[in-house]
N, C-alpha and C positions, 0 to 999 in steps of 0.2 A: 552709815557713811564711814568710810575708812579714812584714818588720818584726820588731821585738823582741816576743817573747811577752809580756813584761811590759807593753808598750804596749796589747796586746789586753786584758789583764786590767784595766789602768787604764781603758780605755774601758768595759768591762763595769761596773766599780765606779762610775764616774761616772754611767752610766745608772741603776744600782740606786739610788744616792743621790737622783738627780733624780726617780725614780718613787716615792720614799718607802719604800724597803726599809729595814727596821729594822736596828739595829746587831747584833742577835742573828743575823739571817739572814746578814749580811755576815761575822760571826765564823764561822758554820758553813761558809761558802764558803771562807774563808781556811784554816780548820782542815782541811777536806777536801783542799785543795791541798797543805798540809804533809804530810798522811798519804800522798798520792799521790807527793810528792817522795821521801819515805822509801822507799816501795815500789819506786820506779824506781831509786833509787841504792843501796839497801842491798846488793843482790847484787854491786855493783861495789866500793863503798868500805866496806861493812859498816854495821850499824846504829849502832855507836859513832861511826863516821866521819861519818855523816849527822847524828847528834845533836850532835857537836862543831861541825859546820858551821852547824847550826841555832842552837846556843847563841851562836856567834860573831856570827851575823846578828842575833840578839836583842840582844846586847851593843851592837853598832854602831847598831842602830835605836833602842835605848834612849837613846842620846846625844841624839837629836832628839825622840823621843817618850818622855819619862821614864816614862810609865805602862807601857811595854813593857820589862820587865827580864828578863834571863836568869836562869834558875834556878841554884841552886848546884851541881847535879849535871850536869857536862858530857856525861855518857853517856846522858842522857834527853831525849826530846822530849816535853815536857808540853803536849800540844795542848789539854787541857781548861783549863789555866791561861791559855794564849794566848787561847782563845775567851772565857774569862771576862773577861780584861782588855779585849779588843776590845768585848765586849757592854756593858761599863759606859760606853762612850764614845758620843758622838753618832754617827749614821750616817756623817757626813762624816769625822770623826776616825777611826772604826774602819776605813773604807775607806782613808784616807791611811796610817794606821799599818800595816795589813795589806799594802797595796801596797808600802810601803817595806821591810817585812820580806822579802817575796818578791823584790823587786828586789835587795836586798842579798844574799840567799841566792844568787840567780842570778849576780850579779857575783863573789862570792867563789868559787863553783864554777868559773866561767869562768876566773878568774885561776889556779886550780889545774890544770885539765885542758884548757883551751882552748875556743874558741868551737865548733868543729865537733863535738867529743865531747859538750859540754854540750847542744848542740842535738839531737844524735842521742839521747842518753839521756833528755832531758826532753820530747821531742816528744809522746809519748803522754800525759804529764801535762797539757800545755797543751791538746791536742785534747780530752781527756776533760773537763777542767775547763771549757773554754769551751763545748763542746757541751752538757754537763749544766747549766751555769749559765745559758746562754742559753735552753735549753728551759724551765727553771724560771721564768726571767724572763718568758717569753711567756705563762705561765698566769695 
């Protein structure tokens, strides 16, 4: 995969916002990505490990986007709460917040396990996300 996967997601989200995609649809796409991240990483670091990484990502993202705040239970990925928070924003803010969350998650994971392993573990997530999201965008 060429370039940063998050750059590809940023490009998709920018096109979605430009084409008038609603915040709820952007929230669904970000939520699906988080679910896919969990599925890809849970066999390696466990669901609690993924949830802790997700919560840390939310905490850091919440410093910039105050409306994105971590839940109090670090062992849970509350995707519905994330989607709800994103859907209440403008499309541009939902895209920016969701992208920042995914970038932060990616950076934290890379810091823990390295670039090569992160890319290998998450490649299916980015491919699935991008192909599914781009196909939906074309309709």
